[in-house]
Backbone as XML, in Angstrom:
<?xml version="1.0"?>
<chain id="A" units="angstrom">
  <residue number="1" name="MET">
    <atom name="N" x="115.957" y="94.849" z="111.511"/>
    <atom name="CA" x="117.398" y="95.025" z="111.629"/>
    <atom name="C" x="117.756" y="96.397" z="111.077"/>
  </residue>
  <residue number="2" name="ASP">
    <atom name="N" x="118.390" y="97.222" z="111.903"/>
    <atom name="CA" x="118.867" y="98.525" z="111.452"/>
    <atom name="C" x="120.230" y="98.358" z="110.795"/>
  </residue>
  <residue number="3" name="LEU">
    <atom name="N" x="120.394" y="98.950" z="109.619"/>
    <atom name="CA" x="121.674" y="98.952" z="108.914"/>
    <atom name="C" x="122.048" y="100.397" z="108.651"/>
  </residue>
  <residue number="4" name="THR">
    <atom name="N" x="123.302" y="100.737" z="108.934"/>
    <atom name="CA" x="123.753" y="102.101" z="108.688"/>
    <atom name="C" x="125.243" y="102.113" z="108.373"/>
  </residue>
  <residue number="5" name="ASN">
    <atom name="N" x="125.656" y="103.096" z="107.586"/>
    <atom name="CA" x="127.085" y="103.262" z="107.347"/>
    <atom name="C" x="127.704" y="104.227" z="108.362"/>
  </residue>
  <residue number="6" name="LEU">
    <atom name="N" x="126.901" y="104.655" z="109.339"/>
    <atom name="CA" x="127.394" y="105.494" z="110.434"/>
    <atom name="C" x="127.973" y="104.620" z="111.545"/>
  </residue>
  <residue number="7" name="GLU">
    <atom name="N" x="128.653" y="105.248" z="112.504"/>
    <atom name="CA" x="129.217" y="104.508" z="113.636"/>
    <atom name="C" x="128.187" y="104.197" z="114.705"/>
  </residue>
  <residue number="8" name="THR">
    <atom name="N" x="127.049" y="104.848" z="114.637"/>
    <atom name="CA" x="125.970" y="104.629" z="115.596"/>
    <atom name="C" x="124.647" y="104.595" z="114.846"/>
  </residue>
  <residue number="9" name="VAL">
    <atom name="N" x="123.602" y="104.165" z="115.531"/>
    <atom name="CA" x="122.265" y="104.219" z="114.957"/>
    <atom name="C" x="121.587" y="105.447" z="115.562"/>
  </residue>
  <residue number="10" name="PRO">
    <atom name="N" x="121.281" y="106.447" z="114.751"/>
    <atom name="CA" x="120.690" y="107.670" z="115.283"/>
    <atom name="C" x="119.452" y="107.383" z="116.132"/>
  </residue>
  <residue number="11" name="GLY">
    <atom name="N" x="119.416" y="108.006" z="117.307"/>
    <atom name="CA" x="118.283" y="107.857" z="118.213"/>
    <atom name="C" x="118.334" y="106.608" z="119.076"/>
  </residue>
  <residue number="12" name="LYS">
    <atom name="N" x="119.373" y="105.795" z="118.919"/>
    <atom name="CA" x="119.489" y="104.568" z="119.710"/>
    <atom name="C" x="120.868" y="104.501" z="120.341"/>
  </residue>
  <residue number="13" name="THR">
    <atom name="N" x="120.976" y="103.687" z="121.382"/>
    <atom name="CA" x="122.241" y="103.515" z="122.094"/>
    <atom name="C" x="122.758" y="102.108" z="121.882"/>
  </residue>
  <residue number="14" name="ILE">
    <atom name="N" x="124.027" y="101.990" z="121.548"/>
    <atom name="CA" x="124.648" y="100.672" z="121.427"/>
    <atom name="C" x="124.894" y="100.140" z="122.831"/>
  </residue>
  <residue number="15" name="VAL">
    <atom name="N" x="124.313" y="98.974" z="123.120"/>
    <atom name="CA" x="124.460" y="98.396" z="124.458"/>
    <atom name="C" x="125.373" y="97.168" z="124.450"/>
  </residue>
  <residue number="16" name="ARG">
    <atom name="N" x="125.651" y="96.642" z="123.249"/>
    <atom name="CA" x="126.545" y="95.485" z="123.177"/>
    <atom name="C" x="127.176" y="95.428" z="121.793"/>
  </residue>
  <residue number="17" name="HIS">
    <atom name="N" x="128.478" y="95.203" z="121.788"/>
    <atom name="CA" x="129.259" y="95.079" z="120.567"/>
    <atom name="C" x="129.462" y="93.594" z="120.302"/>
  </residue>
  <residue number="18" name="LEU">
    <atom name="N" x="129.088" y="93.129" z="119.091"/>
    <atom name="CA" x="129.126" y="91.693" z="118.802"/>
    <atom name="C" x="130.171" y="91.304" z="117.766"/>
  </residue>
  <residue number="19" name="GLY">
    <atom name="N" x="130.859" y="92.256" z="117.219"/>
    <atom name="CA" x="131.958" y="91.952" z="116.304"/>
    <atom name="C" x="131.606" y="92.063" z="114.829"/>
  </residue>
  <residue number="20" name="LEU">
    <atom name="N" x="132.610" y="91.771" z="114.031"/>
    <atom name="CA" x="132.512" y="91.879" z="112.584"/>
    <atom name="C" x="131.574" y="90.817" z="112.013"/>
  </residue>
  <residue number="21" name="VAL">
    <atom name="N" x="130.719" y="91.231" z="111.097"/>
    <atom name="CA" x="129.867" y="90.305" z="110.357"/>
    <atom name="C" x="130.026" y="90.621" z="108.868"/>
  </residue>
  <residue number="22" name="GLN">
    <atom name="N" x="129.840" y="89.598" z="108.062"/>
    <atom name="CA" x="129.985" y="89.796" z="106.624"/>
    <atom name="C" x="129.101" y="88.829" z="105.873"/>
  </residue>
  <residue number="23" name="GLY">
    <atom name="N" x="128.825" y="89.197" z="104.664"/>
    <atom name="CA" x="128.095" y="88.332" z="103.747"/>
    <atom name="C" x="128.644" y="88.574" z="102.363"/>
  </residue>
  <residue number="24" name="SER">
    <atom name="N" x="128.778" y="87.507" z="101.596"/>
    <atom name="CA" x="129.308" y="87.689" z="100.254"/>
    <atom name="C" x="128.633" y="86.739" z="99.278"/>
  </residue>
  <residue number="25" name="THR">
    <atom name="N" x="128.795" y="87.053" z="98.012"/>
    <atom name="CA" x="128.319" y="86.200" z="96.933"/>
    <atom name="C" x="129.282" y="86.356" z="95.765"/>
  </residue>
  <residue number="26" name="VAL">
    <atom name="N" x="129.466" y="85.293" z="95.034"/>
    <atom name="CA" x="130.283" y="85.334" z="93.824"/>
    <atom name="C" x="129.356" y="85.049" z="92.656"/>
  </residue>
  <residue number="27" name="ARG">
    <atom name="N" x="129.359" y="85.936" z="91.697"/>
    <atom name="CA" x="128.471" y="85.807" z="90.548"/>
    <atom name="C" x="129.288" y="85.836" z="89.261"/>
  </residue>
  <residue number="28" name="SER">
    <atom name="N" x="128.794" y="85.119" z="88.279"/>
    <atom name="CA" x="129.428" y="85.160" z="86.960"/>
    <atom name="C" x="128.494" y="85.866" z="85.985"/>
  </residue>
  <residue number="29" name="LYS">
    <atom name="N" x="129.086" y="86.335" z="84.917"/>
    <atom name="CA" x="128.306" y="87.005" z="83.887"/>
    <atom name="C" x="127.461" y="85.977" z="83.142"/>
  </residue>
  <residue number="30" name="HIS">
    <atom name="N" x="126.402" y="86.441" z="82.550"/>
    <atom name="CA" x="125.453" y="85.615" z="81.806"/>
    <atom name="C" x="125.679" y="85.835" z="80.315"/>
  </residue>
  <residue number="31" name="VAL">
    <atom name="N" x="125.702" y="84.767" z="79.541"/>
    <atom name="CA" x="125.968" y="84.867" z="78.105"/>
    <atom name="C" x="125.017" y="85.853" z="77.425"/>
  </residue>
  <residue number="32" name="GLY">
    <atom name="N" x="123.736" y="85.787" z="77.750"/>
    <atom name="CA" x="122.765" y="86.706" z="77.157"/>
    <atom name="C" x="123.058" y="88.148" z="77.519"/>
  </residue>
  <residue number="33" name="ARG">
    <atom name="N" x="123.433" y="88.365" z="78.779"/>
    <atom name="CA" x="123.765" y="89.730" z="79.210"/>
    <atom name="C" x="125.030" y="90.213" z="78.507"/>
  </residue>
  <residue number="34" name="ASP">
    <atom name="N" x="126.008" y="89.314" z="78.341"/>
    <atom name="CA" x="127.242" y="89.690" z="77.639"/>
    <atom name="C" x="126.964" y="90.122" z="76.208"/>
  </residue>
  <residue number="35" name="PHE">
    <atom name="N" x="126.090" y="89.385" z="75.533"/>
    <atom name="CA" x="125.752" y="89.718" z="74.152"/>
    <atom name="C" x="125.114" y="91.098" z="74.077"/>
  </residue>
  <residue number="36" name="MET">
    <atom name="N" x="124.138" y="91.336" z="74.949"/>
    <atom name="CA" x="123.449" y="92.633" z="74.952"/>
    <atom name="C" x="124.407" y="93.758" z="75.357"/>
  </residue>
  <residue number="37" name="ALA">
    <atom name="N" x="125.305" y="93.488" z="76.311"/>
    <atom name="CA" x="126.276" y="94.497" z="76.725"/>
    <atom name="C" x="127.207" y="94.838" z="75.567"/>
  </residue>
  <residue number="38" name="GLY">
    <atom name="N" x="127.582" y="93.833" z="74.798"/>
    <atom name="CA" x="128.434" y="94.069" z="73.636"/>
    <atom name="C" x="127.755" y="94.992" z="72.632"/>
  </residue>
  <residue number="39" name="LEU">
    <atom name="N" x="126.465" y="94.795" z="72.434"/>
    <atom name="CA" x="125.719" y="95.672" z="71.525"/>
    <atom name="C" x="125.638" y="97.089" z="72.084"/>
  </residue>
  <residue number="40" name="LYS">
    <atom name="N" x="125.450" y="97.220" z="73.403"/>
    <atom name="CA" x="125.354" y="98.546" z="74.035"/>
    <atom name="C" x="126.653" y="99.322" z="73.886"/>
  </residue>
  <residue number="41" name="ASN">
    <atom name="N" x="127.785" y="98.613" z="73.858"/>
    <atom name="CA" x="129.070" y="99.286" z="73.717"/>
    <atom name="C" x="129.138" y="100.109" z="72.430"/>
  </residue>
  <residue number="42" name="PHE">
    <atom name="N" x="128.395" y="99.697" z="71.404"/>
    <atom name="CA" x="128.408" y="100.424" z="70.137"/>
    <atom name="C" x="127.571" y="101.693" z="70.199"/>
  </residue>
  <residue number="43" name="VAL">
    <atom name="N" x="126.469" y="101.668" z="70.946"/>
    <atom name="CA" x="125.560" y="102.812" z="70.952"/>
    <atom name="C" x="125.613" y="103.616" z="72.250"/>
  </residue>
  <residue number="44" name="GLY">
    <atom name="N" x="126.237" y="103.071" z="73.281"/>
    <atom name="CA" x="126.324" y="103.765" z="74.556"/>
    <atom name="C" x="125.092" y="103.537" z="75.401"/>
  </residue>
  <residue number="45" name="GLY">
    <atom name="N" x="125.174" y="103.938" z="76.662"/>
    <atom name="CA" x="124.046" y="103.816" z="77.573"/>
    <atom name="C" x="124.319" y="102.822" z="78.688"/>
  </residue>
  <residue number="46" name="GLU">
    <atom name="N" x="123.353" y="102.718" z="79.570"/>
    <atom name="CA" x="123.470" y="101.848" z="80.739"/>
    <atom name="C" x="123.429" y="100.382" z="80.324"/>
  </residue>
  <residue number="47" name="LEU">
    <atom name="N" x="124.265" y="99.596" z="80.956"/>
    <atom name="CA" x="124.256" y="98.146" z="80.758"/>
    <atom name="C" x="123.317" y="97.563" z="81.797"/>
  </residue>
  <residue number="48" name="LYS">
    <atom name="N" x="122.028" y="97.613" z="81.507"/>
    <atom name="CA" x="120.981" y="97.274" z="82.471"/>
    <atom name="C" x="121.137" y="95.863" z="83.033"/>
  </residue>
  <residue number="49" name="GLY">
    <atom name="N" x="121.520" y="94.908" z="82.211"/>
    <atom name="CA" x="121.714" y="93.541" z="82.691"/>
    <atom name="C" x="122.763" y="93.477" z="83.792"/>
  </residue>
  <residue number="50" name="TYR">
    <atom name="N" x="123.846" y="94.220" z="83.630"/>
    <atom name="CA" x="124.900" y="94.235" z="84.651"/>
    <atom name="C" x="124.460" y="95.008" z="85.890"/>
  </residue>
  <residue number="51" name="THR">
    <atom name="N" x="123.711" y="96.085" z="85.683"/>
    <atom name="CA" x="123.179" y="96.837" z="86.820"/>
    <atom name="C" x="122.291" y="95.934" z="87.667"/>
  </residue>
  <residue number="52" name="ASP">
    <atom name="N" x="121.411" y="95.184" z="87.013"/>
    <atom name="CA" x="120.534" y="94.247" z="87.730"/>
    <atom name="C" x="121.341" y="93.178" z="88.454"/>
  </residue>
  <residue number="53" name="LEU">
    <atom name="N" x="122.366" y="92.641" z="87.794"/>
    <atom name="CA" x="123.211" y="91.608" z="88.400"/>
    <atom name="C" x="123.892" y="92.136" z="89.658"/>
  </residue>
  <residue number="54" name="LEU">
    <atom name="N" x="124.414" y="93.353" z="89.597"/>
    <atom name="CA" x="125.081" y="93.931" z="90.772"/>
    <atom name="C" x="124.090" y="94.223" z="91.892"/>
  </residue>
  <residue number="55" name="ASN">
    <atom name="N" x="122.896" y="94.691" z="91.558"/>
    <atom name="CA" x="121.878" y="94.926" z="92.586"/>
    <atom name="C" x="121.486" y="93.623" z="93.275"/>
  </residue>
  <residue number="56" name="GLU">
    <atom name="N" x="121.299" y="92.564" z="92.494"/>
    <atom name="CA" x="120.988" y="91.254" z="93.070"/>
    <atom name="C" x="122.118" y="90.775" z="93.978"/>
  </residue>
  <residue number="57" name="SER">
    <atom name="N" x="123.339" y="90.982" z="93.547"/>
    <atom name="CA" x="124.507" y="90.553" z="94.329"/>
    <atom name="C" x="124.601" y="91.313" z="95.648"/>
  </residue>
  <residue number="58" name="ARG">
    <atom name="N" x="124.392" y="92.634" z="95.610"/>
    <atom name="CA" x="124.437" y="93.426" z="96.842"/>
    <atom name="C" x="123.339" y="92.992" z="97.807"/>
  </residue>
  <residue number="59" name="THR">
    <atom name="N" x="122.135" y="92.748" z="97.271"/>
    <atom name="CA" x="121.022" y="92.311" z="98.122"/>
    <atom name="C" x="121.337" y="90.975" z="98.791"/>
  </residue>
  <residue number="60" name="GLU">
    <atom name="N" x="121.876" y="90.043" z="98.035"/>
    <atom name="CA" x="122.219" y="88.734" z="98.607"/>
    <atom name="C" x="123.327" y="88.864" z="99.660"/>
  </residue>
  <residue number="61" name="ALA">
    <atom name="N" x="124.332" y="89.682" z="99.390"/>
    <atom name="CA" x="125.414" y="89.884" z="100.360"/>
    <atom name="C" x="124.871" y="90.521" z="101.644"/>
  </residue>
  <residue number="62" name="ILE">
    <atom name="N" x="123.990" y="91.507" z="101.513"/>
    <atom name="CA" x="123.387" y="92.143" z="102.692"/>
    <atom name="C" x="122.570" y="91.125" z="103.480"/>
  </residue>
  <residue number="63" name="ASP">
    <atom name="N" x="121.755" y="90.326" z="102.793"/>
    <atom name="CA" x="120.935" y="89.318" z="103.473"/>
    <atom name="C" x="121.799" y="88.351" z="104.276"/>
  </residue>
  <residue number="64" name="ARG">
    <atom name="N" x="122.921" y="87.941" z="103.718"/>
    <atom name="CA" x="123.821" y="87.012" z="104.417"/>
    <atom name="C" x="124.496" y="87.691" z="105.612"/>
  </residue>
  <residue number="65" name="MET">
    <atom name="N" x="124.850" y="88.970" z="105.461"/>
    <atom name="CA" x="125.439" y="89.711" z="106.574"/>
    <atom name="C" x="124.426" y="89.853" z="107.705"/>
  </residue>
  <residue number="66" name="VAL">
    <atom name="N" x="123.181" y="90.183" z="107.370"/>
    <atom name="CA" x="122.117" y="90.334" z="108.367"/>
    <atom name="C" x="121.883" y="89.012" z="109.087"/>
  </residue>
  <residue number="67" name="ALA">
    <atom name="N" x="121.872" y="87.904" z="108.358"/>
    <atom name="CA" x="121.686" y="86.588" z="108.986"/>
    <atom name="C" x="122.802" y="86.301" z="109.986"/>
  </residue>
  <residue number="68" name="GLN">
    <atom name="N" x="124.024" y="86.668" z="109.640"/>
    <atom name="CA" x="125.150" y="86.461" z="110.551"/>
    <atom name="C" x="125.012" y="87.346" z="111.789"/>
  </residue>
  <residue number="69" name="ALA">
    <atom name="N" x="124.557" y="88.580" z="111.602"/>
    <atom name="CA" x="124.360" y="89.496" z="112.733"/>
    <atom name="C" x="123.273" y="88.967" z="113.665"/>
  </residue>
  <residue number="70" name="ARG">
    <atom name="N" x="122.169" y="88.484" z="113.096"/>
    <atom name="CA" x="121.091" y="87.915" z="113.921"/>
    <atom name="C" x="121.576" y="86.700" z="114.706"/>
  </residue>
  <residue number="71" name="ALA">
    <atom name="N" x="122.347" y="85.841" z="114.045"/>
    <atom name="CA" x="122.875" y="84.641" z="114.706"/>
    <atom name="C" x="123.778" y="85.009" z="115.884"/>
  </residue>
  <residue number="72" name="ALA">
    <atom name="N" x="124.431" y="86.171" z="115.795"/>
    <atom name="CA" x="125.297" y="86.634" z="116.883"/>
    <atom name="C" x="124.515" y="87.347" z="117.977"/>
  </residue>
  <residue number="73" name="GLY">
    <atom name="N" x="123.209" y="87.560" z="117.768"/>
    <atom name="CA" x="122.381" y="88.226" z="118.758"/>
    <atom name="C" x="122.190" y="89.707" z="118.526"/>
  </residue>
  <residue number="74" name="GLY">
    <atom name="N" x="122.566" y="90.186" z="117.349"/>
    <atom name="CA" x="122.457" y="91.611" z="117.063"/>
    <atom name="C" x="121.110" y="92.013" z="116.497"/>
  </residue>
  <residue number="75" name="ASN">
    <atom name="N" x="120.802" y="93.291" z="116.646"/>
    <atom name="CA" x="119.602" y="93.845" z="116.021"/>
    <atom name="C" x="119.939" y="95.054" z="115.145"/>
  </residue>
  <residue number="76" name="ALA">
    <atom name="N" x="121.251" y="95.256" z="114.916"/>
    <atom name="CA" x="121.706" y="96.333" z="114.041"/>
    <atom name="C" x="123.117" y="96.020" z="113.552"/>
  </residue>
  <residue number="77" name="VAL">
    <atom name="N" x="123.458" y="96.619" z="112.413"/>
    <atom name="CA" x="124.825" y="96.549" z="111.903"/>
    <atom name="C" x="125.247" y="97.974" z="111.580"/>
  </residue>
  <residue number="78" name="VAL">
    <atom name="N" x="126.352" y="98.399" z="112.167"/>
    <atom name="CA" x="126.874" y="99.749" z="111.942"/>
    <atom name="C" x="128.138" y="99.664" z="111.083"/>
  </residue>
  <residue number="79" name="ASN">
    <atom name="N" x="128.536" y="100.806" z="110.533"/>
    <atom name="CA" x="129.712" y="100.886" z="109.661"/>
    <atom name="C" x="129.627" y="99.933" z="108.479"/>
  </residue>
  <residue number="80" name="VAL">
    <atom name="N" x="128.453" y="99.815" z="107.874"/>
    <atom name="CA" x="128.278" y="98.903" z="106.739"/>
    <atom name="C" x="129.065" y="99.425" z="105.539"/>
  </residue>
  <residue number="81" name="ARG">
    <atom name="N" x="129.798" y="98.514" z="104.915"/>
    <atom name="CA" x="130.602" y="98.833" z="103.741"/>
    <atom name="C" x="130.428" y="97.719" z="102.712"/>
  </residue>
  <residue number="82" name="PHE">
    <atom name="N" x="130.794" y="98.027" z="101.465"/>
    <atom name="CA" x="130.783" y="97.048" z="100.384"/>
    <atom name="C" x="132.168" y="96.957" z="99.782"/>
  </residue>
  <residue number="83" name="SER">
    <atom name="N" x="132.479" y="95.770" z="99.291"/>
    <atom name="CA" x="133.739" y="95.543" z="98.612"/>
    <atom name="C" x="133.471" y="94.629" z="97.423"/>
  </residue>
  <residue number="84" name="THR">
    <atom name="N" x="134.194" y="94.834" z="96.354"/>
    <atom name="CA" x="134.088" y="93.943" z="95.201"/>
    <atom name="C" x="135.484" y="93.515" z="94.779"/>
  </residue>
  <residue number="85" name="SER">
    <atom name="N" x="135.569" y="92.325" z="94.211"/>
    <atom name="CA" x="136.847" y="91.857" z="93.692"/>
    <atom name="C" x="136.601" y="90.831" z="92.595"/>
  </residue>
  <residue number="86" name="ASN">
    <atom name="N" x="137.522" y="90.778" z="91.655"/>
    <atom name="CA" x="137.450" y="89.769" z="90.602"/>
    <atom name="C" x="137.990" y="88.456" z="91.156"/>
  </residue>
  <residue number="87" name="ILE">
    <atom name="N" x="137.261" y="87.390" z="90.932"/>
    <atom name="CA" x="137.666" y="86.064" z="91.405"/>
    <atom name="C" x="138.294" y="85.281" z="90.262"/>
  </residue>
  <residue number="88" name="ALA">
    <atom name="N" x="137.668" y="85.316" z="89.106"/>
    <atom name="CA" x="138.139" y="84.623" z="87.907"/>
    <atom name="C" x="137.622" y="85.406" z="86.708"/>
  </residue>
  <residue number="89" name="ALA">
    <atom name="N" x="138.053" y="85.009" z="85.532"/>
    <atom name="CA" x="137.561" y="85.683" z="84.330"/>
    <atom name="C" x="136.042" y="85.556" z="84.271"/>
  </residue>
  <residue number="90" name="GLY">
    <atom name="N" x="135.357" y="86.681" z="84.295"/>
    <atom name="CA" x="133.906" y="86.667" z="84.200"/>
    <atom name="C" x="133.174" y="86.453" z="85.508"/>
  </residue>
  <residue number="91" name="ALA">
    <atom name="N" x="133.893" y="86.384" z="86.637"/>
    <atom name="CA" x="133.247" y="86.184" z="87.939"/>
    <atom name="C" x="133.783" y="87.197" z="88.938"/>
  </residue>
  <residue number="92" name="ALA">
    <atom name="N" x="132.868" y="87.727" z="89.770"/>
    <atom name="CA" x="133.261" y="88.725" z="90.759"/>
    <atom name="C" x="132.553" y="88.466" z="92.079"/>
  </residue>
  <residue number="93" name="GLU">
    <atom name="N" x="133.215" y="88.853" z="93.165"/>
    <atom name="CA" x="132.629" y="88.751" z="94.501"/>
    <atom name="C" x="132.132" y="90.117" z="94.921"/>
  </residue>
  <residue number="94" name="VAL">
    <atom name="N" x="130.974" y="90.142" z="95.546"/>
    <atom name="CA" x="130.460" y="91.337" z="96.203"/>
    <atom name="C" x="130.334" y="90.984" z="97.672"/>
  </residue>
  <residue number="95" name="MET">
    <atom name="N" x="130.932" y="91.802" z="98.536"/>
    <atom name="CA" x="130.907" y="91.553" z="99.975"/>
    <atom name="C" x="130.319" y="92.755" z="100.699"/>
  </residue>
  <residue number="96" name="ALA">
    <atom name="N" x="129.455" y="92.476" z="101.661"/>
    <atom name="CA" x="128.937" y="93.500" z="102.563"/>
    <atom name="C" x="129.480" y="93.151" z="103.943"/>
  </residue>
  <residue number="97" name="TYR">
    <atom name="N" x="129.964" y="94.150" z="104.667"/>
    <atom name="CA" x="130.491" y="93.879" z="106.001"/>
    <atom name="C" x="130.252" y="95.064" z="106.923"/>
  </residue>
  <residue number="98" name="GLY">
    <atom name="N" x="130.256" y="94.790" z="108.204"/>
    <atom name="CA" x="130.050" y="95.824" z="109.205"/>
    <atom name="C" x="130.219" y="95.238" z="110.593"/>
  </residue>
  <residue number="99" name="THR">
    <atom name="N" x="129.795" y="95.997" z="111.589"/>
    <atom name="CA" x="129.912" y="95.580" z="112.980"/>
    <atom name="C" x="128.512" y="95.323" z="113.529"/>
  </residue>
  <residue number="100" name="ALA">
    <atom name="N" x="128.300" y="94.096" z="113.981"/>
    <atom name="CA" x="127.012" y="93.737" z="114.585"/>
    <atom name="C" x="126.960" y="94.307" z="115.993"/>
  </residue>
  <residue number="101" name="VAL">
    <atom name="N" x="125.812" y="94.884" z="116.342"/>
    <atom name="CA" x="125.625" y="95.462" z="117.659"/>
    <atom name="C" x="124.199" y="95.194" z="118.123"/>
  </residue>
  <residue number="102" name="GLU">
    <atom name="N" x="123.997" y="95.360" z="119.421"/>
    <atom name="CA" x="122.648" y="95.382" z="119.969"/>
    <atom name="C" x="122.376" y="96.820" z="120.368"/>
  </residue>
  <residue number="103" name="VAL">
    <atom name="N" x="121.245" y="97.339" z="119.910"/>
    <atom name="CA" x="120.878" y="98.717" z="120.232"/>
    <atom name="C" x="119.548" y="98.753" z="120.945"/>
  </residue>
  <residue number="104" name="ARG">
    <atom name="N" x="119.363" y="99.800" z="121.720"/>
    <atom name="CA" x="118.062" y="100.056" z="122.390"/>
    <atom name="C" x="117.718" y="101.509" z="122.211"/>
  </residue>
</chain>
């Protein structure tokens, strides 16, 4: 499956437009990660636990978007974008979305 944030897939031609596809996940913070993040706030630096959580969330959202594109008959997704939003205290949604297409 080709994924791109461009309007086309370089070197390929879009032969069929299949519509909007999306995948999302809602994740909550982990008590252990919160504790370690609190300690990091005193000394500075990357909050590695949160970085890992966001990477996992993006991967899961992409996987769900790709599954939706495949189910629609696509072999590529163009104009891929990400969105995040707070759902509740300590929980956030990560969404990946784009346009499913068939390319040759």
